[in-house]
N, C-alpha and C positions, 0 to 999 in steps of 0.2 A: 495307386498312382505311381507309374514308373518315373524315376527321378532323372530323366533325360529331357532337357529343354531344347527345342529347335528354335533358333533365332533367325528370323528373316531380316535382311539388311537392305535398306534403300539408300543408295549412295551414288555419287557421280560415276559416270560410265568409264572413266579412265583413272589410273593412278591408285594410290593407297592413302589411307588416313585413319584418324582415331574414331572409335565408336565408344559411346558411354550409354549404358542403359540399366535400369533397375528391374530385377526379376524376383518374383516371390517364390517361396518354397513352402511346402506343407509342414505342419508342425512335426518336429523331431527328425525331419528328413536331412537337414544339414546342420550338424553340431558346430562345424568350424568353417567359416567362409573361405579359408585357404584350401579346403579339400574339394576343389573343383578343377575339372579338366575341360579345356575347350578345343574342339577340332573343327576344321573346315569341311567343305562338302566332300573332299577327297579322303578325309580321315586323318589328315596331317595335323599334328598338335600345334596350337597357336599359344603364344605367351598371353596369359590372362592375369589381370590384376583384379582382385575382388575384396570387398569389405562389407560388413553388415551395417545396414542403416536402420534396421528394425529387428527386434527379436521377439520370439514367442515367450510366454512366461516361464517355460522350461529351459530357456537359454539358447535354444536352437534358433537358426536364422530364419526370419520371416521375409525380409527383403534384403537382397544382396545387390550392391552396385558393381557392375562389371565394366572393365575397360580393356580394350584390345585394339590392335592395329589391323584393319580389314583391307582386303584387296578388292578392287572393283570386279564385279561379276563373279564373285567367288562362290555364289550359291549360299544356301542356308548354313549357318554354323550350329554346332550342337555342344551344349554344355552339360556335363554330367557330374554327379557326386563321385569322387574318387581321388586317387593320389595324382597331383599335378605331374605332367611329363616335363622332362628337361627340354628346353627350347633354346636354340642358338640365336644370336642376334643382339643388337644394341639394347641397352636399358638406360633409364634416366638415373644419373648419379648426382648427388648433392654434397658439396663440401662447404662447411661453415668455417670461416676464418675471422680474424679481427675486423669488424665493421663491414664485411662483405660476405655474400653467399655466392658460390660458383655452382652453376647448374650445367651439366654436360649431358646432352641427349644422345651422344655417340657421333653426331655430325655437327653439333652446334654447342658452343660454350658461351654463356653469358655471365657477367659479374653484376651483382645487384648490391647497391649500397644499403646498409641496414642501420645507419646512424645519421642523425641530423636530416639532411635533404634526401629525398628519394630520387633514384636514377638508376639506369643500368647501362652496361657497356657490352658491345659485342667484342669478345676477345679472341674468337676463333671460330671459323667455319671450315669444314673439310675442304681443302684446296685453296683457302684464302686466309688472310689475316686481317689485321686492322684493329683499331680501338676507337669507337665513337660513342659518346655519352648521349643517352636519351632520357628526357624527363618531360612530364606534362607541364604546360604553362597556361595560366589563366589571366586574362586581361579584364579588369573590372570596368564597369560602364563608364567611369571617368577617365579611363585610359591607363590606369596604373597596372603594372605587371605583378603577379602574385606567384610565388614559387612553392613547391611541395616540401613541407617539413614533416618528418615522421614523428609520431608519438613516441614516448619513452620506450615502450615495448612494441616497437614499430612493425614487427612482422611475425608470422607463424608459418610453419611448413607442414604440408600433408604430403608425405613421400610415398612413392610407389615405383615399381620398375617400368610400368607402361606410361603412367601419367603422374607427374608431381605438380603440386599447386603451392605457390608462394602468395601469401596474403599480406599486403602492406596497408597500414592505416595512418592517416596524418591530417594535416590541415594546410591550407594555402595562406601564405602571408607575404608581405613585401620583403620582410627580413625577420630574423629571429625575435626581435623585440616589438614588432608591429602588431596591430590588432588582427583578429581572425577575419578572413573573407569567407571561406567555406571549408568544410571537411572533405576528405576523399577516402575511398577504398580502391585498391588495385589488386585484382587476382590475376596471376599469370600462370597459365597452364602449359607445361612442357611435356612433349610426347617423345617416346623412344623412337630414335631414327628419323626425327623430323627437324627441319630447320624453321618450322613455323611455330610461333608462340601465340596462343589465344589469350587475349587480354579482356578482362571485364573491369571497366573503369566507372566509378561512381563519384559524382559530386553531390554534396549534401549541404543544405542550409539548415543547420541544427538550432538556429534561433527559433523562438516561438513567434507565431503570428500575433499581431495585436488584436485582430478580429473584433473591431468595435461593434457593439450591439449584437455580437454573435454572428457577424457577417464575415465571410472569408474570401472576399473578392480580390482580384488582381489589383496591384498598386498598394497593398497593405504595407505599413511601415516596417514590418518584419522581413520583407523581401530583400534579396540581394540581386543586383543587376550585373550580368556578365556580358561583355562585348565579344569575348572569344575564349574558347577552351580548346587546346590543341596538343598533339604530339608531333614532334619533328624528328625524323630519322635522317641523320647526316651521313654522307659519303665524302671521301676525299675529292677535292675539286678536280674536274677533268671533263673530257667529252663524254656525255651521258646519253643513253637512249631511254626513251619512255615508251612503255607499252601499256595498253589499257583495253580491257573488256568492260564496257560501261554497263551492260545489262546481262542478266542471266540468259544464256543461250547465244549471246553475240560473240563472234570471234575476237581474239586479241589483235589490236592494230598498233602500228608504230606511230608515235606522235612526237612533235618537236617541243622542246622546252623554251619558254616557260609554259607549263601545262596547268590547267585548272578545270575541275569538274565540280560544279556547284548546283546542288538541288535546293531550289528556293521554295517549292510547294510540292504537293503530292503528285501532281500531274493528272489527277482525276478530273472529271467533268465539273465537279463542284469545288474546285481548288480554292475558290475565293469565299468559301462558306463562312458564315458568321461564327462558326465553331472556333475560328482562329482570332477572335477579338483579343486585343491586348488591353492594358490598363487604361489607355487613352480612348478606348472604344473604337479602335481602328483595326482593320485587317491588314497586317504589315507585309503580306506576301506580294511580290512584285511581278512575277510572271509564272506561267504554267510550266511545271516540270523542271528540267535541268538545262544548263548551258555548259558546253564543253569547249574550252578555248585551248588552242595549240599554236604557239608562235603567234602569227598574225591572223590565223583562221578561227572561225567559230561555227559551231553547229548546236542544234538543240535536240532534246528528246523529252520523254515524259517521265519514265520511272527508272532510275539508275540503281543498280546494285553492283558497284564497281570492284574490279581488281586492277590495281595500278602497280607497275614495277618500274624501278629506276636502276639502270645497270651500266657498268663499264667492264666488259668481259665477265669474269667470275665474281666481281665485286658488285653485289646487287642487294637491293632491299625492295620488298613489296608489301602491300597491304590489301586485305580483302575485308569488305564491310557488309555483312548481312543486314537486312532491314534498313538499308541506307535511305531510300526514298520515303519509307514509312515513317522514319524518325526525322523528317526534314525540320529545319534546314541543316545540311551538312555539306562539307566540301573536302576534296582531295587536291593537293597542289604538288607540283614537282618543279624544281629549279635545276641548275647545272650540278648541284651537289647535295640536295636534300629532298626528302619526301615528307609532306606535312598533311596530317589528317586533322581537319577542323571539325570537332564534334558540336560545339557551339560556334558557328563560323562568323567571322567578322564581316563577311559579305552581306549579312542580313541587314535589312533597313532598320531593324529595331534591336535593342538590347534583349538578352534572354533573361527573363525573370524567374528566379527560383523562390517560390513562396516559403514562408516560415515553416520549417518541418518537412519540406519537400526535397526530394533527391531525384537524380536521373542516372541511369546505368546504360552504358553502351558496350557492346561486344564486337570486337574486331580481331583480326589476326595480322601479325607482322612476320615476314620471313626474311632470312638473310642468306647470302651466298648464291652460288650458281643455280641452286634449285629453287630460288625465289622467282618462279615463273608464273604467269597467269594460269597455266595448266595445273601446276602443282598446288596453287592456292584455291583451286575450285572446291576442294574438300572443306575449306574454311568458309567459302561463300555459301555453299549449300551443304551443311553438315550432314553426315550419314545418320540414319535412324535405324535402330534395331528394335524388334518387338517379338514377343512370344505369341503363341496362338491364344485366341480367346478361351479355348478350353483349358489351357494351362493356368492363365490368370484366375479363372473362375474356380477351378477344382483345387487350386492351392489352398483355398480357404482364407487367404490373406484379407480379402474383402468379403464380409458375410453377405449372403443372399444374392450374390452375383451369379448370373448364368449367361452362357453365350447367346448372342442375338439370334443365331440360327436355330436355337432351341426354344425361343420365345414364341408361343403360338398367338400372341396378342398383336396381330398385324395392325389394327387400328391405333393402338397405343404407339407402336414403333413408327408409324407414319407421322404422328405428332412430334416425336423425338427428332426424326430425321429432317424435319422442316428447317432445322438449324443449318444443315449442310446440303440439302437437296431442294430443288424447286426455284421459284422466282423470288422468294423473300428470305434468303439465307442470311446468316449473320454477316457474311462478306458483302452481300448486296446492301444490307442496312448501313454498313460502314460508308459506302459510297454516297448515300443520300445526304449525309451531313459532313462528309469528308472527315471521318473519325480517324485522322492521321495527324502526324506531327509528333514531336518528342514527348509532349505532355499527354496526348490523347491515344496514341497507338496502342492497341491491345484491348481497349475498353469496348463495351457493347453499346450501340445506339439504343436508348430507351424509347423506341417508337410508340410504345403503348401510352406514353405520356402525351403524345401529340394528336390523339384521336379527336380532340375538340379544337385543334388549331386550325385557323383560317388565315391565309396570307400567302404571298408569293414565294416566300422562302421557307424551307423546312424548319420546324421548331427543333432546337438543339437540346438534347437531354442525355446525360451520361448515366449509364446503369450501374457502374462500379461492379461490386461482386454480390449484389443482393441475392439471397437464397443460394449463394455459392455455386455459380456456374463453373468455376474452376473444378470443383468436385464433380459436377455433372459431366464435364468434358472427360475427366479421368475415367468415370464409370463407363461412359460410352466407348472410349478408346479400348478399354479392356474387354468389353462385351463384343466389339466388332472387329478390332484390328485395323480400323480405318484411320490412317494417319492424319486426316483432316481434324479429327478431335484432338490429337496431340498438338497440332499447330495452334489451335484456338486456346488450349490449356496453357501452353507456354507463353503466348502473347499476353493473355489476360493476367497470368500470375506476375509477369514482369511489370506490367502496368500497376497492378494493385500494390505490389511491394514498394515501388518507387513513389507513386503519386498519391495513392489513397490511404497510406498509413502515415500518421503524424510523427515524424522522426525528430522529436525533441524531448528534453526532460525539463524544460524551463517553464512550462505552462502548468495548469493544475492537474492533479493526479487523475481526474476523471477524463482528461483529454490526452495526456502524454502517452505516446505509443499506440493510440487508438486508431480505429478505422473510420474514415469519413463516410458519410452517407452518399447515396446517389443524388442526382439533381432533384430538387423539390417537385412534387406532383403538379403536372399540367402547366408548368411555367418554363420559359426558356432559360437555359443555363446562363446566358449573357456572360458577364465577367466573373461568374461564380465558380468557374472551372468545375471541380467535382465536389465542392464543399457545401452541399445541401441548399442553402438559401442565397440566391443572388441578391445584390443590392437593389436590383430593379424590382424585387418583390415588394419593396416599400410602396410602390404604386398601387398595390392591391390591398393596402391597409388604410384606405380612406384618405389618401393624399388629395390635396386640392386638384380639381380638374378631372377627377375620375368619374366617369358616367356609371352610376350604380346599376344601370341596366346592361352594361357591358358584360358579355359572357365571362370574361376574366374575373370580373368582380363577383359574379355568382359563384364561380369555382373557388374563389378565395375563401369561401366558407369552410373549406377543408383545412385551412391553415391553422395549425394548433397554436403556435406561438412563433413570432418572428425571432430568428437567431438561434444559435445552438452550436453544436460541434460533435465530435465523435461520441458515440453512446452505445450502450450494451445491446440495443435492439438492432444494431448493424455490426455484428462481429462474427465473421465466418472464417474459421481456421482450417477446416477439414480438407478443402481443396489444396491449400498450400502444403499441408502435410503429405497428401497423395502425390503432389507434384514433386516433392522432395524424394519420395520413394521411387517414383518412376524415372526421374532424371538425375538424381543426386544433387540437385540444387541446394547449396548451403544457405543461400539467401531465403529460400522458401521455408526451410526448417527454422531459421532464426525468426522469420516473420510469424510463423504459426506459434512458436513458443512465446514470442513477444505479445501476441494477442491473448494468450492464456495468462501471462503475467499481468497484463492490463486489467483483467477481471479482478485479480487479487488487489492490485493497487487502487483501482477505482472504488473498491469497497472498504478500503482501509481508512478508518476514521482518524487515525493519527496523522494523516497527511493533509487534513483540511483545516480551515480556520475555526471550525466549530469544536475542535479538540479541547479548547480551553473551557468549554461549557459542558461537553458531554463526550464520553468515550464510546467505543463500540463501532459497529459497521454503518457505513453511509446508506446502504441500500441501493446504490447506483448499479450494482451488478445484478439486482433481481427485479427492479421495477420495470413495468411494461405499460405503455400508453400514458400513464401519469405516475407521479411520485408516490401516490398512496396505494397503488396496487402491487402486491408482492406475491401473488399466486402464480399458477401456471401461466406462462406468457411467452412472448417472443424474446424479450430481454433476458429473462431467467433461463429460457431454453437455449439461447445462443451462448450464454455464459457457461452453462453446464456442459454443452458440447465442446466448447473451446478448452475447458479445463480437462476434460477426458483426453482430448488430443495432446495437450501439454504433458499429461502424465504418461501417455504412450510414448511420446518422443523423448522424454527425459528420464522417466522413472522417479521424478521428484515427488515425494509423497505429499508435499504441500498442495499440489494441484488436486490430488484425490481428496484430501481433507477438506479443501474449499468446496469441491464439487458436492461432497456429502453434506456440508453445512447448508448449501443452497437447496439441496433436496429437502432437508428438514424444514427450512424456512418457508418454502413455496408450496408444499403439498403435504397432505397427511392422510393416512388410511381412513380416518374418521371425519374428513371434511364434510361440511354441509354443502354439497355441490350446488344445489339450486341457489344458495346465497351468493355464489360466485357470479351468477347472472351470465353464464357462458353462452346462452342463446341470444344475447345482445351482440349480434355478429359484428357490427361495425366497430365495437369497442373491445370484444373478447374473442374474436375468431382465432386468434393466435395461440390459444391454450393448447391446441394440438401440437404446436412446435415444441412446447415443453415436454409433452407426453412422448413425442418421438425421441427427444434427447434422453428422457428417462429410460426408454427402451434401449438406447445406445449404452447408457450407464449400466443397465442390468447385464447386457451382453459383455461389457468390459469386466464386470465382476465375475461372471460365469467363466470367462476365458482365464481368469486368474485364480479360479477355484476359491473365491472369497464369498462363500454362501453364508455370510454372517448376519448380524442383526440389521445392519443397514440394507443389505440385500433383501431381507424379509420385509423391511419397512417400505422400500421403494416398490417391491413387487406387489405388496398389498395395496399401495397407493394407485399403481397403474390399474390393477383389476377393479378397484373401487370406482375410478373414473370411467373405465371402459363399460362397466355395467350401466352407469348413468347414461353414457353415450348410446348404448344399444337401445335404451328405452326412449330416448328423447331426440337424438340427432337425426336430421333430415338433410337432403341436399340443399345447400344454401340457396341456389337459384329457384328452388321450389317455393320460396317466399320472397320474390323480388321486391315486394312492397316495403320491406324493411331495409332495403339497401339504397345508399345514395347513388351508386353507380352499379347497376346489375350487369356486369360485363363478364368477359371470358375468364378473367383471373379467378373469379369465385369458383368456377367449374374446376380449374386447375388446382386451387388450394384444397378442394375436397379430397384430392388424392391423399392428403395427410391423414384424413380420417380412416381411410382404408389401411394405411400403414400402422396406425395406432392399434387397430383391431388385430392386425397380424402379430404385433408384439404381445398383445394381451392373450391371443390364442396360444402362444408358446407357453404361457404360464398358467393356463386354465386346463381343466379336464372335463371329460364327459360331455354332457349337453351344453354346458357353458362354452366349452371350446368350439363345439360345432356352431353355436350361435355367433361367436365372434368371427369365425371363418366365413360364415354366411354374410355378415355385415361387411367384412373386408371385401368380399366378392362384389356385393351390391354397390359399395361406394366406388370401387375401381371402375366397374362398368358404367356407372352413372357419370363419373367424372370424365371418362374418355368420350362417352357418347355426347354429353352436353358440350364439351369443348370442341369436338369435331363439328358440331352443328353451327359454330360461330365462324363467320367469314374472317374474323379477326384472330383466329386460332394461331396464326404464325407470328403474332406480335412477340416482342422479346420476353416479356415476363412470363406468359403461360408456357412458352417453349422452355425457358430455363427451369421452371418447376417440373416439367416432364422429364428433363434431363436427369434430375436428381431424385425424383420420386416416381414410383411405379414399376421400376425394374424388379423390386422384391416380389412382385405378384407371380411371375413365372416360377420362381423358386418355390413358393408356397403351393402353387398348383401341382408341382411335382412332389412336394414333401409336406402335405397337409398334416401329417402326424408329428412334425417336429415339436419337440417338447423341451422346455427348460428344466433344469434340476430344481427340486424344492430347496428351501433354506436348510442349513444344517442345524440351525437353532430352532427350538420349539416355538410354535406360535404363541404370541403373548398379547396382552392388552397394550396398545400403543398410546394409551392416554388420550387427552384432548388436544386439539390444535392450539398452538399459541400464536398470538398476533405479533408480527414483527413491527417495531417502531423505528423508523430511520433516525440516524444521528441528528439530522437537521431539525426534525420535529422535536426531539428530546431537548436539543440545545435551545430552541426558541421557547419551549415551555419553561426551561430553567431560567432563561433570561428574563421572562416575564415575572417569575417568582422573585428574582433578584431585584427587579425594578419595584415590585410591590413592597418587598422588604425594605428597600432603600427609602421609599416614600414613607413607610410606616416609621422607620427610624428617624427620618427627617421631621415628621410631625411630633414624635416624642421629644425631639430636641427643641422644637419650637415651644411646646407646652412647658418643658422644663425651664426654658429661657424666660417665658412670660411669668411663670411662678416665681422665679428668682427676682425678676424686676419688681413684681408686686410686693414681695417680702422686703425689698429694699425701700 
């Protein structure tokens, strides 16, 4: 493979601006990320900033993050391994002084405070001067103003000649001594030769939710209510001009001050969807779309993505806000001397509720000086995207089993995959049905498969969250096809999951802290439950007075396992977040993926529970599936194993690998009595294939690291043991519809997992057994695709998501049926007999009963002794 990567750039048609992209490299091809040279289509060298975000076990770069400043219509760029060329032009420079950091992009200087309160000042723009302090301000629901105070180690810097990032963390308080309102993070991205700064601003409620009875509805006592959260950029008082391009593609126009553009709702046809219920069970949106007020005039529109500038000659400031209407409500205002961006706008008819452990991140750009024009800010409103060819992504080997879409002969499978972005029922079309927009919902997928039994005038609202990891599925399909629609869906869902669906607190129990919330509960409306599994309205399905037992909802409530709950191991998907980090450089995605891996260790740590006083050891929360007594191959154990492997890859921390191997030993054994697992009880044990898929991933991880040790031998023997049983007993699930509560399209899609388990097993088998596993893999692939294709409901969210992440391996094995894994380096041995894992809680209860019995016995002895003493008296 020639080590020259062609990078195509999709960017605004005029100007120049920053590009950031992740690019994989084959093993040993790039020892040093600094040894890269970038050239434009004419062959001219371009300044490149590069760093490794992932490395092969030999230390060479597997994923490199590339930054450069691109020109519009410059054609493809080419990056090659070699000595960097000298390039003239501005670079980003940083100077740290007492209590301030000065950043100089070559055309812009900003001073940032690093002690006590957060704020920054414009101290110089080429051709202008001035000093204006800028800081975010939060107004609490009762009207109190809260200011940003930095933590003790309030900032960190990631420097580079093309892009430098400053990260500030702190909290909002009325004053230094007051109580906490909310935490914040601010990342400021500075680019060489640019007067624009990209800002990522996060507000977090780090309190725990009270979640009474395991319910996580709006209005929880752990919530905080904010009336307004805003940034104000001030200019000296004087005669100002306002220019605004309200929507993508609309020309910039002159407006009079005071100016206000306020987006109250999505602007879609279903803008008053019950998706937007608040804690009072009201839909607080007031009108469709946005209103633009200028002086005494007013006009309306549907979906704004504004660029607004305020200027007096060369003294200007401007903002550009991507995803403005999607994250409604938001507002931009201009007066005679200031420009204000309201992220939680005070114009809304309701306060903005941040639930316990919930956060929200906005991305926008601010520019200063004469170049702060709508035209110059277009690169911030519609950021440039760069991508390599599918052939490069696939042949790099960075993602195993990946092959270009054009080389995949399975057209019927590809049609099922492309239903996400092609046809009448795309994920974009699904969003419109329930208006899956607004700052809390944007990026999520509408779980329309949960509404198949719904009858009523309004669509049933169901939030899919990241079940079965569509973030990863989007990443795979992006790399296979080069279609940037997959990139957009990946970025939007990743942002949503990180902010809303991860529980950002350390104040709850360890089984919840930092965990991932479930999707909306099956077949019921989300109501005020947002994304937190069980809405309070589900109480009506549990025999509450007035419920008709013949109502279809009551019948479907039989599938309710137990009312209440929270984050759990059976919904823990980190791989997509890891891939998003590699492809985009997102630091938030990396931290989220690592956090989900740490969560596995924490939830299983018995020293963090109340039972530690009675019993030590592991809780079993990381390995249980379906119920607390099952710790064999399952969904929970499989997700935990997969997340731990991702954590080890991202960090190199051996604690993740050690925990992964502990779970392998706990949940599976080469000598298991497989029939006793009752795996053919599909409703309760279908998910064992999820663990076997994760086991195949673990074996690949060990092979890559050349760790063909005793644990490798153990896991390999376990996989082959279960695959042999599957080959003898497994059949397509829908061939036995009588055993299913709902024999629907999802079962056909889930059977793709069986095909992939057989592929993993075939790698580790030889001779006739290898051939048999490959035949079974082919059979289940074909059967899964054909059965799913026959369903009119094949484009529902869940089966499509399953096809995004599973099935792409088949084209690889069609081309490489001979692929074989290395044998263990240790001699085959007797693995002994399986041991039964007993969770901490079970052991603690048993010990508590023994203590009670002992106490009673001691009490009786005391009574006998007392009676004897009295008789003697």
